[in-house]
PyMOL Python script that loads the backbone (N, CA, C, O; Angstrom):
from pymol import cmd

cmd.read_pdbstr("""\
ATOM      1  N   UNK A   1       0.843  -1.187   0.000  1.00  0.00           N
ATOM      2  CA  UNK A   1       0.000   0.000   0.000  1.00  0.00           C
ATOM      3  C   UNK A   1       0.880   1.240   0.000  1.00  0.00           C
ATOM      4  O   UNK A   1       1.824   1.349   0.783  1.00  0.00           O
ATOM      5  N   UNK A   2       0.564   2.153  -0.872  1.00  0.00           N
ATOM      6  CA  UNK A   2       1.282   3.421  -0.943  1.00  0.00           C
ATOM      7  C   UNK A   2       0.381   4.513  -0.377  1.00  0.00           C
ATOM      8  O   UNK A   2      -0.842   4.436  -0.490  1.00  0.00           O
ATOM      9  N   UNK A   3       0.988   5.530   0.232  1.00  0.00           N
ATOM     10  CA  UNK A   3       0.216   6.623   0.811  1.00  0.00           C
ATOM     11  C   UNK A   3       0.873   7.962   0.491  1.00  0.00           C
ATOM     12  O   UNK A   3       2.068   8.054   0.207  1.00  0.00           O
ATOM     13  N   UNK A   4       0.038   8.987   0.552  1.00  0.00           N
ATOM     14  CA  UNK A   4       0.519  10.362   0.410  1.00  0.00           C
ATOM     15  C   UNK A   4      -0.448  11.255   1.165  1.00  0.00           C
ATOM     16  O   UNK A   4      -1.635  11.301   0.845  1.00  0.00           O
ATOM     17  N   UNK A   5       0.050  11.958   2.156  1.00  0.00           N
ATOM     18  CA  UNK A   5      -0.772  12.856   2.965  1.00  0.00           C
ATOM     19  C   UNK A   5      -0.444  14.304   2.622  1.00  0.00           C
ATOM     20  O   UNK A   5       0.670  14.631   2.211  1.00  0.00           O
ATOM     21  N   UNK A   6      -1.434  15.151   2.802  1.00  0.00           N
ATOM     22  CA  UNK A   6      -1.199  16.577   2.565  1.00  0.00           C
ATOM     23  C   UNK A   6      -0.020  17.072   3.398  1.00  0.00           C
ATOM     24  O   UNK A   6       0.800  17.856   2.921  1.00  0.00           O
ATOM     25  N   UNK A   7       0.059  16.612   4.638  1.00  0.00           N
ATOM     26  CA  UNK A   7       1.140  17.045   5.530  1.00  0.00           C
ATOM     27  C   UNK A   7       2.507  16.547   5.078  1.00  0.00           C
ATOM     28  O   UNK A   7       3.528  17.119   5.457  1.00  0.00           O
ATOM     29  N   UNK A   8       2.539  15.469   4.259  1.00  0.00           N
ATOM     30  CA  UNK A   8       3.811  15.009   3.700  1.00  0.00           C
ATOM     31  C   UNK A   8       4.349  16.029   2.698  1.00  0.00           C
ATOM     32  O   UNK A   8       5.558  16.230   2.588  1.00  0.00           O
ATOM     33  N   UNK A   9       3.450  16.657   1.984  1.00  0.00           N
ATOM     34  CA  UNK A   9       3.823  17.623   0.949  1.00  0.00           C
ATOM     35  C   UNK A   9       4.130  18.975   1.572  1.00  0.00           C
ATOM     36  O   UNK A   9       5.121  19.615   1.222  1.00  0.00           O
ATOM     37  N   UNK A  10       3.272  19.412   2.502  1.00  0.00           N
ATOM     38  CA  UNK A  10       3.433  20.715   3.153  1.00  0.00           C
ATOM     39  C   UNK A  10       3.050  20.571   4.627  1.00  0.00           C
ATOM     40  O   UNK A  10       1.865  20.596   4.961  1.00  0.00           O
ATOM     41  N   UNK A  11       4.028  20.423   5.499  1.00  0.00           N
ATOM     42  CA  UNK A  11       3.738  20.227   6.926  1.00  0.00           C
ATOM     43  C   UNK A  11       2.965  21.367   7.572  1.00  0.00           C
ATOM     44  O   UNK A  11       2.386  21.179   8.642  1.00  0.00           O
ATOM     45  N   UNK A  12       2.939  22.531   6.961  1.00  0.00           N
ATOM     46  CA  UNK A  12       2.216  23.657   7.547  1.00  0.00           C
ATOM     47  C   UNK A  12       0.715  23.612   7.253  1.00  0.00           C
ATOM     48  O   UNK A  12      -0.047  24.406   7.805  1.00  0.00           O
ATOM     49  N   UNK A  13       0.291  22.698   6.396  1.00  0.00           N
ATOM     50  CA  UNK A  13      -1.123  22.595   6.038  1.00  0.00           C
ATOM     51  C   UNK A  13      -1.893  21.895   7.158  1.00  0.00           C
ATOM     52  O   UNK A  13      -1.467  20.852   7.654  1.00  0.00           O
ATOM     53  N   UNK A  14      -3.017  22.470   7.548  1.00  0.00           N
ATOM     54  CA  UNK A  14      -3.863  21.872   8.586  1.00  0.00           C
ATOM     55  C   UNK A  14      -4.908  20.977   7.931  1.00  0.00           C
ATOM     56  O   UNK A  14      -6.104  21.263   7.979  1.00  0.00           O
ATOM     57  N   UNK A  15      -4.442  19.889   7.317  1.00  0.00           N
ATOM     58  CA  UNK A  15      -5.318  18.961   6.607  1.00  0.00           C
ATOM     59  C   UNK A  15      -4.849  17.546   6.881  1.00  0.00           C
ATOM     60  O   UNK A  15      -3.663  17.242   6.751  1.00  0.00           O
ATOM     61  N   UNK A  16      -5.777  16.681   7.261  1.00  0.00           N
ATOM     62  CA  UNK A  16      -5.432  15.307   7.601  1.00  0.00           C
ATOM     63  C   UNK A  16      -5.695  14.323   6.466  1.00  0.00           C
ATOM     64  O   UNK A  16      -5.656  13.111   6.683  1.00  0.00           O
ATOM     65  N   UNK A  17      -5.963  14.825   5.257  1.00  0.00           N
ATOM     66  CA  UNK A  17      -6.269  13.929   4.138  1.00  0.00           C
ATOM     67  C   UNK A  17      -5.058  13.068   3.792  1.00  0.00           C
ATOM     68  O   UNK A  17      -3.927  13.551   3.743  1.00  0.00           O
ATOM     69  N   UNK A  18      -5.322  11.776   3.552  1.00  0.00           N
ATOM     70  CA  UNK A  18      -4.270  10.852   3.139  1.00  0.00           C
ATOM     71  C   UNK A  18      -4.807  10.009   1.989  1.00  0.00           C
ATOM     72  O   UNK A  18      -5.792   9.287   2.145  1.00  0.00           O
ATOM     73  N   UNK A  19      -4.155  10.106   0.837  1.00  0.00           N
ATOM     74  CA  UNK A  19      -4.506   9.275  -0.312  1.00  0.00           C
ATOM     75  C   UNK A  19      -3.813   7.932  -0.159  1.00  0.00           C
ATOM     76  O   UNK A  19      -2.650   7.868   0.239  1.00  0.00           O
ATOM     77  N   UNK A  20      -4.539   6.844  -0.480  1.00  0.00           N
ATOM     78  CA  UNK A  20      -3.975   5.505  -0.400  1.00  0.00           C
ATOM     79  C   UNK A  20      -4.267   4.763  -1.698  1.00  0.00           C
ATOM     80  O   UNK A  20      -5.313   4.954  -2.318  1.00  0.00           O
ATOM     81  N   UNK A  21      -3.330   3.917  -2.095  1.00  0.00           N
ATOM     82  CA  UNK A  21      -3.522   3.140  -3.303  1.00  0.00           C
ATOM     83  C   UNK A  21      -2.393   2.159  -3.513  1.00  0.00           C
ATOM     84  O   UNK A  21      -1.456   2.081  -2.719  1.00  0.00           O
ATOM     85  N   UNK A  22      -2.499   1.409  -4.599  1.00  0.00           N
ATOM     86  CA  UNK A  22      -1.480   0.395  -4.866  1.00  0.00           C
ATOM     87  C   UNK A  22      -0.436   0.858  -5.877  1.00  0.00           C
ATOM     88  O   UNK A  22       0.607   0.221  -6.022  1.00  0.00           O
ATOM     89  N   UNK A  23      -0.705   1.959  -6.578  1.00  0.00           N
ATOM     90  CA  UNK A  23       0.260   2.476  -7.555  1.00  0.00           C
ATOM     91  C   UNK A  23       0.479   3.972  -7.342  1.00  0.00           C
ATOM     92  O   UNK A  23      -0.364   4.656  -6.763  1.00  0.00           O
ATOM     93  N   UNK A  24       1.615   4.468  -7.813  1.00  0.00           N
ATOM     94  CA  UNK A  24       1.881   5.905  -7.744  1.00  0.00           C
ATOM     95  C   UNK A  24       0.811   6.674  -8.504  1.00  0.00           C
ATOM     96  O   UNK A  24       0.367   7.729  -8.052  1.00  0.00           O
ATOM     97  N   UNK A  25       0.395   6.157  -9.649  1.00  0.00           N
ATOM     98  CA  UNK A  25      -0.581   6.863 -10.478  1.00  0.00           C
ATOM     99  C   UNK A  25      -1.914   7.007  -9.751  1.00  0.00           C
ATOM    100  O   UNK A  25      -2.559   8.053  -9.831  1.00  0.00           O
ATOM    101  N   UNK A  26      -2.323   5.965  -9.050  1.00  0.00           N
ATOM    102  CA  UNK A  26      -3.571   6.013  -8.287  1.00  0.00           C
ATOM    103  C   UNK A  26      -3.482   7.066  -7.185  1.00  0.00           C
ATOM    104  O   UNK A  26      -4.411   7.847  -6.983  1.00  0.00           O
ATOM    105  N   UNK A  27      -2.365   7.078  -6.484  1.00  0.00           N
ATOM    106  CA  UNK A  27      -2.135   8.064  -5.417  1.00  0.00           C
ATOM    107  C   UNK A  27      -2.165   9.478  -5.988  1.00  0.00           C
ATOM    108  O   UNK A  27      -2.843  10.357  -5.455  1.00  0.00           O
ATOM    109  N   UNK A  28      -1.427   9.691  -7.076  1.00  0.00           N
ATOM    110  CA  UNK A  28      -1.346  11.026  -7.673  1.00  0.00           C
ATOM    111  C   UNK A  28      -2.706  11.504  -8.153  1.00  0.00           C
ATOM    112  O   UNK A  28      -3.039  12.678  -7.988  1.00  0.00           O
ATOM    113  N   UNK A  29      -3.494  10.622  -8.740  1.00  0.00           N
ATOM    114  CA  UNK A  29      -4.823  10.999  -9.215  1.00  0.00           C
ATOM    115  C   UNK A  29      -5.723  11.394  -8.040  1.00  0.00           C
ATOM    116  O   UNK A  29      -6.407  12.417  -8.088  1.00  0.00           O
ATOM    117  N   UNK A  30      -5.715  10.567  -6.979  1.00  0.00           N
ATOM    118  CA  UNK A  30      -6.538  10.863  -5.803  1.00  0.00           C
ATOM    119  C   UNK A  30      -6.115  12.164  -5.140  1.00  0.00           C
ATOM    120  O   UNK A  30      -6.962  12.972  -4.759  1.00  0.00           O
ATOM    121  N   UNK A  31      -4.817  12.370  -5.001  1.00  0.00           N
ATOM    122  CA  UNK A  31      -4.329  13.576  -4.339  1.00  0.00           C
ATOM    123  C   UNK A  31      -4.582  14.813  -5.195  1.00  0.00           C
ATOM    124  O   UNK A  31      -4.914  15.873  -4.664  1.00  0.00           O
ATOM    125  N   UNK A  32      -4.431  14.689  -6.505  1.00  0.00           N
ATOM    126  CA  UNK A  32      -4.687  15.835  -7.391  1.00  0.00           C
ATOM    127  C   UNK A  32      -6.149  16.252  -7.312  1.00  0.00           C
ATOM    128  O   UNK A  32      -6.456  17.444  -7.275  1.00  0.00           O
ATOM    129  N   UNK A  33      -7.053  15.274  -7.286  1.00  0.00           N
ATOM    130  CA  UNK A  33      -8.480  15.581  -7.157  1.00  0.00           C
ATOM    131  C   UNK A  33      -8.739  16.295  -5.843  1.00  0.00           C
ATOM    132  O   UNK A  33      -9.439  17.308  -5.816  1.00  0.00           O
ATOM    133  N   UNK A  34      -8.186  15.785  -4.760  1.00  0.00           N
ATOM    134  CA  UNK A  34      -8.345  16.413  -3.446  1.00  0.00           C
ATOM    135  C   UNK A  34      -7.771  17.833  -3.455  1.00  0.00           C
ATOM    136  O   UNK A  34      -8.413  18.771  -2.983  1.00  0.00           O
ATOM    137  N   UNK A  35      -6.569  17.981  -3.990  1.00  0.00           N
ATOM    138  CA  UNK A  35      -5.912  19.292  -3.998  1.00  0.00           C
ATOM    139  C   UNK A  35      -6.739  20.321  -4.761  1.00  0.00           C
ATOM    140  O   UNK A  35      -6.871  21.464  -4.323  1.00  0.00           O
ATOM    141  N   UNK A  36      -7.289  19.922  -5.890  1.00  0.00           N
ATOM    142  CA  UNK A  36      -8.098  20.851  -6.697  1.00  0.00           C
ATOM    143  C   UNK A  36      -9.375  21.259  -5.974  1.00  0.00           C
ATOM    144  O   UNK A  36      -9.836  22.391  -6.120  1.00  0.00           O
ATOM    145  N   UNK A  37      -9.950  20.342  -5.191  1.00  0.00           N
ATOM    146  CA  UNK A  37     -11.205  20.622  -4.493  1.00  0.00           C
ATOM    147  C   UNK A  37     -10.997  21.386  -3.185  1.00  0.00           C
ATOM    148  O   UNK A  37     -11.791  22.263  -2.846  1.00  0.00           O
ATOM    149  N   UNK A  38      -9.925  21.052  -2.446  1.00  0.00           N
ATOM    150  CA  UNK A  38      -9.750  21.600  -1.101  1.00  0.00           C
ATOM    151  C   UNK A  38      -8.629  22.643  -1.007  1.00  0.00           C
ATOM    152  O   UNK A  38      -8.708  23.570  -0.200  1.00  0.00           O
ATOM    153  N   UNK A  39      -7.602  22.491  -1.820  1.00  0.00           N
ATOM    154  CA  UNK A  39      -6.441  23.381  -1.750  1.00  0.00           C
ATOM    155  C   UNK A  39      -6.234  24.129  -3.067  1.00  0.00           C
ATOM    156  O   UNK A  39      -5.101  24.315  -3.513  1.00  0.00           O
ATOM    157  N   UNK A  40      -7.319  24.548  -3.674  1.00  0.00           N
ATOM    158  CA  UNK A  40      -7.234  25.210  -4.978  1.00  0.00           C
ATOM    159  C   UNK A  40      -6.302  26.415  -4.944  1.00  0.00           C
ATOM    160  O   UNK A  40      -5.636  26.716  -5.935  1.00  0.00           O
ATOM    161  N   UNK A  41      -6.252  27.104  -3.808  1.00  0.00           N
ATOM    162  CA  UNK A  41      -5.378  28.270  -3.686  1.00  0.00           C
ATOM    163  C   UNK A  41      -3.906  27.902  -3.849  1.00  0.00           C
ATOM    164  O   UNK A  41      -3.105  28.738  -4.265  1.00  0.00           O
ATOM    165  N   UNK A  42      -3.543  26.670  -3.528  1.00  0.00           N
ATOM    166  CA  UNK A  42      -2.141  26.245  -3.616  1.00  0.00           C
ATOM    167  C   UNK A  42      -1.777  25.653  -4.974  1.00  0.00           C
ATOM    168  O   UNK A  42      -0.601  25.615  -5.336  1.00  0.00           O
ATOM    169  N   UNK A  43      -2.785  25.185  -5.736  1.00  0.00           N
ATOM    170  CA  UNK A  43      -2.486  24.521  -7.007  1.00  0.00           C
ATOM    171  C   UNK A  43      -3.027  25.263  -8.230  1.00  0.00           C
ATOM    172  O   UNK A  43      -2.888  24.781  -9.354  1.00  0.00           O
ATOM    173  N   UNK A  44      -3.634  26.417  -8.024  1.00  0.00           N
ATOM    174  CA  UNK A  44      -4.140  27.195  -9.151  1.00  0.00           C
ATOM    175  C   UNK A  44      -3.005  27.512 -10.111  1.00  0.00           C
ATOM    176  O   UNK A  44      -1.944  27.983  -9.704  1.00  0.00           O
ATOM    177  N   UNK A  45      -3.241  27.249 -11.379  1.00  0.00           N
ATOM    178  CA  UNK A  45      -2.250  27.533 -12.406  1.00  0.00           C
ATOM    179  C   UNK A  45      -1.275  26.398 -12.652  1.00  0.00           C
ATOM    180  O   UNK A  45      -0.468  26.469 -13.579  1.00  0.00           O
ATOM    181  N   UNK A  46      -1.334  25.353 -11.838  1.00  0.00           N
ATOM    182  CA  UNK A  46      -0.444  24.203 -12.028  1.00  0.00           C
ATOM    183  C   UNK A  46      -1.112  23.190 -12.943  1.00  0.00           C
ATOM    184  O   UNK A  46      -2.317  22.952 -12.851  1.00  0.00           O
ATOM    185  N   UNK A  47      -0.325  22.599 -13.820  1.00  0.00           N
ATOM    186  CA  UNK A  47      -0.836  21.512 -14.654  1.00  0.00           C
ATOM    187  C   UNK A  47      -0.827  20.229 -13.830  1.00  0.00           C
ATOM    188  O   UNK A  47      -0.206  20.171 -12.769  1.00  0.00           O
ATOM    189  N   UNK A  48      -1.517  19.205 -14.319  1.00  0.00           N
ATOM    190  CA  UNK A  48      -1.496  17.915 -13.629  1.00  0.00           C
ATOM    191  C   UNK A  48      -0.070  17.375 -13.551  1.00  0.00           C
ATOM    192  O   UNK A  48       0.313  16.758 -12.557  1.00  0.00           O
ATOM    193  N   UNK A  49       0.707  17.608 -14.599  1.00  0.00           N
ATOM    194  CA  UNK A  49       2.093  17.151 -14.615  1.00  0.00           C
ATOM    195  C   UNK A  49       2.930  17.860 -13.553  1.00  0.00           C
ATOM    196  O   UNK A  49       3.765  17.236 -12.898  1.00  0.00           O
ATOM    197  N   UNK A  50       2.707  19.152 -13.386  1.00  0.00           N
ATOM    198  CA  UNK A  50       3.440  19.913 -12.377  1.00  0.00           C
ATOM    199  C   UNK A  50       3.071  19.450 -10.966  1.00  0.00           C
ATOM    200  O   UNK A  50       3.930  19.342 -10.091  1.00  0.00           O
ATOM    201  N   UNK A  51       1.782  19.179 -10.759  1.00  0.00           N
ATOM    202  CA  UNK A  51       1.352  18.674  -9.455  1.00  0.00           C
ATOM    203  C   UNK A  51       1.974  17.311  -9.179  1.00  0.00           C
ATOM    204  O   UNK A  51       2.450  17.054  -8.073  1.00  0.00           O
ATOM    205  N   UNK A  52       1.970  16.445 -10.174  1.00  0.00           N
ATOM    206  CA  UNK A  52       2.557  15.107 -10.007  1.00  0.00           C
ATOM    207  C   UNK A  52       4.040  15.212  -9.683  1.00  0.00           C
ATOM    208  O   UNK A  52       4.544  14.482  -8.829  1.00  0.00           O
ATOM    209  N   UNK A  53       4.735  16.111 -10.355  1.00  0.00           N
ATOM    210  CA  UNK A  53       6.167  16.307 -10.116  1.00  0.00           C
ATOM    211  C   UNK A  53       6.422  16.770  -8.680  1.00  0.00           C
ATOM    212  O   UNK A  53       7.405  16.368  -8.058  1.00  0.00           O
ATOM    213  N   UNK A  54       5.528  17.621  -8.157  1.00  0.00           N
ATOM    214  CA  UNK A  54       5.659  18.135  -6.802  1.00  0.00           C
ATOM    215  C   UNK A  54       5.330  17.042  -5.773  1.00  0.00           C
ATOM    216  O   UNK A  54       5.964  16.964  -4.721  1.00  0.00           O
ATOM    217  N   UNK A  55       4.341  16.204  -6.085  1.00  0.00           N
ATOM    218  CA  UNK A  55       3.847  15.215  -5.125  1.00  0.00           C
ATOM    219  C   UNK A  55       4.632  13.903  -5.112  1.00  0.00           C
ATOM    220  O   UNK A  55       4.823  13.299  -4.056  1.00  0.00           O
ATOM    221  N   UNK A  56       5.080  13.469  -6.279  1.00  0.00           N
ATOM    222  CA  UNK A  56       5.679  12.132  -6.413  1.00  0.00           C
ATOM    223  C   UNK A  56       6.789  11.839  -5.392  1.00  0.00           C
ATOM    224  O   UNK A  56       6.807  10.737  -4.842  1.00  0.00           O
ATOM    225  N   UNK A  57       7.717  12.769  -5.110  1.00  0.00           N
ATOM    226  CA  UNK A  57       8.797  12.445  -4.161  1.00  0.00           C
ATOM    227  C   UNK A  57       8.315  12.154  -2.736  1.00  0.00           C
ATOM    228  O   UNK A  57       9.067  11.609  -1.928  1.00  0.00           O
ATOM    229  N   UNK A  58       7.070  12.515  -2.425  1.00  0.00           N
ATOM    230  CA  UNK A  58       6.558  12.362  -1.066  1.00  0.00           C
ATOM    231  C   UNK A  58       5.728  11.091  -0.867  1.00  0.00           C
ATOM    232  O   UNK A  58       5.270  10.820   0.243  1.00  0.00           O
ATOM    233  N   UNK A  59       5.534  10.318  -1.927  1.00  0.00           N
ATOM    234  CA  UNK A  59       4.763   9.075  -1.813  1.00  0.00           C
ATOM    235  C   UNK A  59       5.556   8.085  -0.954  1.00  0.00           C
ATOM    236  O   UNK A  59       6.759   7.899  -1.133  1.00  0.00           O
ATOM    237  N   UNK A  60       4.845   7.462  -0.022  1.00  0.00           N
ATOM    238  CA  UNK A  60       5.477   6.499   0.883  1.00  0.00           C
ATOM    239  C   UNK A  60       4.959   5.107   0.581  1.00  0.00           C
ATOM    240  O   UNK A  60       3.776   4.917   0.300  1.00  0.00           O
ATOM    241  N   UNK A  61       5.851   4.143   0.642  1.00  0.00           N
ATOM    242  CA  UNK A  61       5.481   2.741   0.489  1.00  0.00           C
ATOM    243  C   UNK A  61       5.352   2.156   1.890  1.00  0.00           C
ATOM    244  O   UNK A  61       6.354   1.831   2.526  1.00  0.00           O
ATOM    245  N   UNK A  62       4.122   2.022   2.367  1.00  0.00           N
ATOM    246  CA  UNK A  62       3.876   1.566   3.740  1.00  0.00           C
ATOM    247  C   UNK A  62       4.383   0.157   3.971  1.00  0.00           C
ATOM    248  O   UNK A  62       4.820  -0.154   5.079  1.00  0.00           O
ATOM    249  N   UNK A  63       4.343  -0.712   2.962  1.00  0.00           N
ATOM    250  CA  UNK A  63       4.816  -2.093   3.120  1.00  0.00           C
ATOM    251  C   UNK A  63       6.319  -2.120   3.389  1.00  0.00           C
ATOM    252  O   UNK A  63       6.803  -2.935   4.175  1.00  0.00           O
ATOM    253  N   UNK A  64       7.050  -1.223   2.731  1.00  0.00           N
ATOM    254  CA  UNK A  64       8.502  -1.180   2.918  1.00  0.00           C
ATOM    255  C   UNK A  64       8.859  -0.696   4.325  1.00  0.00           C
ATOM    256  O   UNK A  64       9.913  -1.041   4.859  1.00  0.00           O
ATOM    257  N   UNK A  65       7.974   0.100   4.916  1.00  0.00           N
ATOM    258  CA  UNK A  65       8.248   0.649   6.236  1.00  0.00           C
ATOM    259  C   UNK A  65       8.019  -0.382   7.338  1.00  0.00           C
ATOM    260  O   UNK A  65       8.492  -0.196   8.459  1.00  0.00           O
ATOM    261  N   UNK A  66       7.306  -1.459   7.040  1.00  0.00           N
ATOM    262  CA  UNK A  66       7.001  -2.473   8.057  1.00  0.00           C
ATOM    263  C   UNK A  66       8.158  -3.406   8.289  1.00  0.00           C
ATOM    264  O   UNK A  66       8.063  -4.315   9.113  1.00  0.00           O
TER     265      UNK A  66
END
""", "prot")
cmd.dss("prot")
cmd.show_as("cartoon", "prot")
cmd.util.cbc("prot")
cmd.orient("prot")
């Protein structure tokens, strides 16, 4: 299981949302949808590719952490 939380990307954000999935693409899609709906002020003007580039390094592999 892979995860990505808003706080992983920006620790100053007061948001507890965590996207979970089995692939990076699934995580990125879920997080991009959330970001556009809840954090539009932070992603306005960014393309999906730019958001993915910003988010991808923060994806965690929970299985590897166990």
